[in-house]
C-alpha positions in Angstrom: -59.2 -21.9 53.5 -57.8 -23.9 56.4 -56.3 -22.1 59.3 -55.3 -18.4 59.6 -54.6 -15.8 62.3 -54.1 -12.1 62.7 -53.4 -9.8 65.6 -54.7 -6.3 66.3 -52.7 -4.1 68.7 -55.5 -2.4 70.7 -53.1 -0.1 72.5 -52.0 1.7 69.3 -55.1 0.9 67.2 -53.0 -0.9 64.5 -52.2 -4.3 63.2 -49.5 -6.0 65.2 -46.9 -5.9 62.4 -43.7 -7.7 63.4 -45.1 -9.8 66.2 -43.4 -13.3 66.4 -45.8 -16.2 66.5 -45.3 -20.0 66.9 -47.8 -22.7 65.8 -47.9 -26.1 67.5 -49.9 -29.3 67.2 -50.8 -30.6 70.6 -51.6 -34.0 72.1 -52.5 -33.7 75.7 -49.7 -31.9 77.4 -47.2 -32.5 74.5 -46.8 -29.8 71.9 -44.9 -30.2 68.7 -43.6 -27.1 66.9 -45.0 -26.8 63.3 -43.6 -23.3 62.4 -42.5 -19.9 63.6 -43.4 -16.8 61.7 -43.6 -13.0 62.0 -46.7 -11.1 61.2 -46.7 -8.9 58.1 -47.7 -5.2 57.9 -51.4 -6.2 58.1 -50.8 -8.2 61.3 -51.3 -11.5 59.5 -49.1 -14.4 58.4 -48.1 -14.2 54.7 -50.3 -17.1 53.8 -52.6 -19.7 55.4 -51.0 -21.7 58.3 -52.7 -24.7 56.8 -54.9 -25.0 53.8 -57.9 -27.3 53.7 -55.9 -30.1 52.1 -53.3 -30.1 54.9 -55.4 -29.1 57.9 -56.2 -32.1 60.1 -58.7 -32.5 62.8 -57.1 -32.2 66.2 -55.8 -29.7 68.7 -53.4 -26.8 68.1 -51.7 -24.0 69.9 -50.7 -20.5 68.8 -48.1 -18.7 70.9 -47.9 -14.9 70.4 -44.8 -13.0 71.7 -46.8 -10.1 73.2 -44.1 -8.6 75.4 -41.5 -8.8 72.7 -43.8 -7.0 70.3 -44.7 -4.1 72.7 -41.1 -3.7 73.7 -40.1 -3.4 70.0 -42.7 -0.6 69.8 -41.0 1.3 72.6 -43.6 0.5 75.2 -42.1 0.5 78.7 -43.3 -2.6 80.5 -43.0 -3.5 84.1 -40.7 -6.4 85.1 -42.0 -9.0 85.2 -44.3 -8.3 82.3 -48.0 -8.7 83.0 -48.4 -10.5 79.7 -45.3 -12.2 78.2 -46.5 -14.8 75.7 -50.2 -15.5 75.0 -50.9 -19.1 74.3 -54.2 -20.0 72.6 -55.2 -23.7 72.6 -58.0 -24.6 70.2 -59.5 -27.5 68.4 -60.3 -28.2 64.8 -63.2 -30.5 64.2 -64.2 -29.8 60.6 -61.3 -29.6 58.1 -63.7 -28.5 55.4 -64.3 -25.2 57.2 -62.1 -22.2 57.7 -60.7 -21.6 61.2 -59.5 -18.0 61.7 -58.0 -17.3 65.2 -57.7 -13.5 65.7 -56.1 -12.0 68.8 -56.8 -8.5 70.1 -54.1 -7.5 72.5 -52.6 -4.8 74.7 -49.8 -5.2 77.3 -52.5 -5.8 79.9 -55.4 -7.7 78.2 -56.3 -9.9 75.3 -59.3 -11.5 73.7 -59.9 -14.0 70.9 -62.8 -15.7 69.1 -63.3 -17.9 66.1 -63.4 -15.6 63.2 -64.5 -16.1 59.6 
């Protein structure tokens, strides 16, 4: 299955439909943009970010535009925002396994884990 992500908006209790996300490969401090996408109505990308044939062992970064999403939902945020963009750096060791990176987020907190 490769690599996938989804985001749940814990403030509203819904998928984070419309949130902008960017995927990067990383090498130390250097990050290379792979793709930008917007989450669908289910808070997911429309397909896998990588399938098992194209996923490579290494390090990656997902950047979620949290403040932009909540502002688009009409949430009044303080300036500066407490959370603007949430960056998750993670490693892929076994390309034959599925790596799912969910994000649970509000304007003031987030959590993640390796999902299935």
